Every structure is written in structure tokens, then in C-alpha cells.
C-alpha positions, -999 to 999 in steps of 0.1 A, spaced: 2 4 -3 10 32 -8 11 61 14 -14 86 25 -15 120 0 -36 156 -2 -40 177 -34 -53 211 -34 -55 236 -58 -37 221 -82 -7 212 -50 4 174 -46 15 167 -7 24 129 -3 32 112 34 64 98 41 46 74 61 16 53 70 -10 70 90 -10 58 128 -33 32 135 -56 64 155 -67 72 117 -106 65 110 -126 69 83 -167 73 95 -197 73 76 -218 94 92 -254 111 81 -272 138 88 -315 139 96 -342 152 105 -372 136 129 -407 147 130 -418 137 168 -450 150 189 -463 126 220 -428 107 226 -438 88 182 -410 98 154 -439 104 128 -413 106 101 -378 110 98 -357 130 70 -324 114 58 -312 147 48 -273 140 34 -242 109 44 -212 118 37 -180 107 54 -159 118 82 -119 110 86 -92 116 110 -58 112 98 -30 105 119 10 105 119 28 106 154 62 116 149 73 124 116 113 140 110 102 154 69 107 193 81 96 193 41 67 171 44 57 197 76 63 228 53 41 211 28 16 209 59 21 247 68 10 254 27 -17 230 33 -38 239 61 -35 278 54 -63 269 18 -80 241 42 -78 269 70 -104 288 45 -128 264 42 -122 254 8 -118 214 -4 -90 193 -10 -90 157 -18 -73 132 2 -63 98 -1 -59 70 23 -36 49 -8 -15 70 -35 -21 40 -62 -61 39 -56 -80 72 -70 -106 60 -92 -129 84 -93 -157 80 -119 -191 68 -123 -219 47 -136 -224 49 -179 -257 27 -166 -282 20 -142 -274 -11 -111 -299 -27 -109 -308 -50 -72 -293 -78 -76 -264 -69 -103 -225 -81 -98 -212 -57 -122 -213 -15 -129 -204 -2 -162 -179 26 -168 -162 45 -190 -129 34 -180 -112 8 -154 -82 23 -155 -70 24 -121 -90 -2 -104 -77 -36 -99 -87 -75 -86 -90 -71 -53 -95 -36 -47 -124 -19 -19 -149 -2 -42 -179 22 -30 -212 29 -54 -229 58 -42 -263 72 -54 -252 114 -68 -285 123 -51 -269 135 -12 -243 104 -15 -273 85 6 -274 47 -9 -241 31 -10 -226 -3 -14 -194 -20 -9 -177 -40 -33 -141 -64 -39 -139 -65 -73 -135 -101 -89 -131 -93 -125 -124 -62 -149 -151 -63 -185 -147 -51 -217 -174 -48 -241 -191 -29 -223 -167 -14 -197 -176 -35 -167 -165 -35 -126 -179 -70 -114 -180 -78 -80 -192 -116 -76 -206 -122 -45 -216 -85 -34 -251 -80 -56 -259 -45 -54 -293 -43 -24 -295 -9 -41 -313 9 -79 -281 34 -91 -289 53 -117 -262 68 -142 -243 87 -130 -240 72 -98 -207 74 -77 -182 49 -83 -143 49 -64 -118 35 -44 -132 31 -10 -105 50 6 -111 83 -18 -120 113 -10 -118 141 -39 -134 169 -21 -132 168 19 -137 196 39 -113 205 77 -137 203 108 -99 217 125 -101 256 136 -65 254 142 -35 240 125 -37 203 134 6 198 133 21 200 171 60 207 172 82 189 192 119 190 204 130 169 168 94 158 145 62 166 145 26 153 150 -5 151 127 -37 152 137 -62 161 116 -101 153 117 -119 157 80 -159 157 65 -164 149 28 -182 173 10 -210 175 -8 -207 208 -26 
């Protein structure tokens, strides 16, 4: 597995080593409830998104820390950036045809950047509400498709649904108020929280 990567405003910053085990990538939801008399009358899930935490302790690369300063000048303004847990897995595409319930393939324009054994996500375009996680079992042609035998879709996904590597987040924003790097005597430590941005 390759190290992580941040990309912002046409700049790329590769991490000098692997993330700490305290790093996490969790699905979150925003929803509203209509309640009275102690009873829930309706639930409206408006958005499903990922929140992540990237932790790297005691790195000694002054060049990487300088890159983080430049990235933070962008991120602290609330601007979007991309984060990849594995810089070798940056696939982000859309479904070229509808995926029906029970399907085990998704048609895409290209499978370049996908390999058998990758974990992928299929996400509905409307707020990323419906989600299907699958393991790639084959890459097919005519038409170009990704096969996930044994992991049949549980939802209907329209043309344009998002197809991407599980831990690639092309649009995220910072949840931190302050610079998420602490300087020690000879090393630095990063502990940064981010959230997927649906805008």
C-alpha cells in the first residue's frame, strides 16, 4: 500500500510514511425527525457523508511539515481538498448505465486505476444516500464494467452514480479550527479531522 496524499489547488503533498493506527474513516448522516407525543412520525435522511481522521505521529520530515503549512493556509479557509489514504488508489468515476438491485457489475467509461481485489464504493448521486461497498472480482470489456460477484447490489443506482475507491475522498473540508500539527523538539505530529463535502 502506498502512503497517503493530499491534493489542493493543483498542489500535491505525499505523506512520508504510513498513517497511525488511530486514523479512522466513518460514515455519518444528517437527518431530521418529526416527533410529537414521544412518537417519531417521520424521519428524513438528508445527507450521508464520511468523516475522517488522519494521524501521523513523530515524523521528522521538515519538508513535509512545510507542505502541511502551505496546505493548511488553503484548508483553514474552508476550501475543498482531496485526500487519499492510499495514493495508488485514486479511482473516481461514475456509472455509465443504471445498476439494478441484484446486479453484480457496474458499467464505467474506463477501469484504468482499478485492480482485482480493490474495495470500492457505489454511491447514489443524490446526497450519497444509498451506498454499496464491494470487492472487485474482475474487470470486463464490451462494455467496460467492474464485476463484484458475490456482492450483489441491494439498491438501484442511476446513471451518474459515484464509483470510487473506498478510501479516496475527492472533496473534503477541514473540521479543525487550528493548525493540526504539533511541533516537538525534533519531530512533528499531525492529528487532523475532515469531512466529506457534498457541495
